[in-house]
C-alpha positions in Angstrom: -20.5 -23.3 3.4 -17.1 -22.2 4.7 -16.5 -19.9 7.3 -16.0 -16.0 6.3 -12.7 -15.5 8.2 -12.2 -12.3 9.5 -9.4 -10.3 10.1 -10.1 -7.2 12.2 -8.2 -4.7 13.8 -8.1 -1.6 16.5 -7.7 1.6 15.2 -7.4 4.4 18.0 -6.0 7.3 17.4 -4.1 9.8 20.2 -3.6 13.6 20.9 -2.1 13.9 23.8 -4.1 12.0 25.8 -1.5 9.3 26.8 -4.1 8.1 30.4 -7.6 8.4 27.7 -5.2 5.9 25.5 -4.0 3.4 27.8 -7.4 2.5 29.5 -9.0 2.3 26.0 -6.5 -0.3 24.7 -6.7 -2.1 28.5 -9.7 -2.9 28.0 -9.3 -4.0 24.6 -7.0 -6.6 25.6 -9.3 -7.1 28.8 -12.1 -8.2 26.5 -13.4 -11.7 26.1 -12.0 -11.9 22.5 -8.9 -13.5 20.6 -5.9 -10.8 21.1 -6.8 -7.6 18.5 -4.1 -5.7 17.0 -4.7 -2.6 18.2 -2.7 0.0 15.3 -2.4 3.4 17.4 -1.7 6.7 15.6 -0.4 9.6 17.8 -1.7 13.0 16.3 2.2 14.7 16.3 1.5 15.1 20.1 4.1 16.8 22.0 3.8 15.1 25.5 5.0 12.6 26.6 1.9 10.2 24.8 4.8 8.8 22.6 6.8 7.2 25.3 4.5 6.6 27.7 2.3 4.4 24.5 4.8 2.4 23.5 6.0 1.5 27.0 3.5 0.2 28.7 2.3 -1.9 25.3 4.8 -3.0 23.4 2.5 -5.2 21.2 0.0 -2.6 19.9 1.5 -1.2 16.5 2.2 2.6 17.5 2.2 5.1 14.3 3.8 8.7 15.1 2.8 11.7 12.7 5.1 14.2 12.5 2.3 16.6 12.6 -1.5 16.6 13.8 -3.8 15.7 10.5 -7.1 15.8 12.7 -9.1 13.5 13.1 -10.2 12.5 10.1 -6.4 12.1 8.9 -5.3 10.6 12.0 -7.5 7.6 11.2 -7.1 7.4 7.9 -3.5 7.4 8.7 -4.7 4.1 10.9 -7.4 2.9 8.1 -4.3 3.0 5.7 -2.0 1.2 7.5 -5.1 -1.8 8.8 -5.5 -2.3 5.1 -2.1 -3.2 4.1 -2.4 -5.7 7.4 -5.0 -7.5 5.0 -7.5 -5.7 8.0 -11.1 -7.1 6.2 -12.8 -5.3 9.1 -11.2 -2.4 11.2 -12.9 -0.6 14.5 -12.3 2.6 14.7 -12.6 4.0 19.2 -12.1 7.0 20.2 -9.5 6.7 22.6 -11.6 7.9 25.8 -13.9 4.6 24.7 -13.9 1.9 27.4 -15.1 -1.6 26.2 -17.1 -3.4 27.9 -17.3 -7.3 25.5 -18.0 -10.5 26.9 -18.7 -13.4 24.9 -21.3 -15.1 24.4 -21.7 -18.6 25.6 -23.5 -21.3 23.2 
């Protein structure tokens, strides 16, 4: 039986909370898992969120919405992008979430 290949992507929505979003991104990157692509949707922030996130995390896909589409609208934009890049699994994280993942040893 062939192994199921999974292309997991993380989607995080930011709205004027760059510190929380950056810590969430760091926690995903610290997790002891293969590199997981991250998409951050900036939901029309008027502060320095876009600049801070793009400078601190150049490997993150940052999509800047012209206006705040709300919680669901932001995630829908991220899900749409993830599906266009062939994601087979999408992990939606609130930007104030931090992960503590460890790979179990066989």
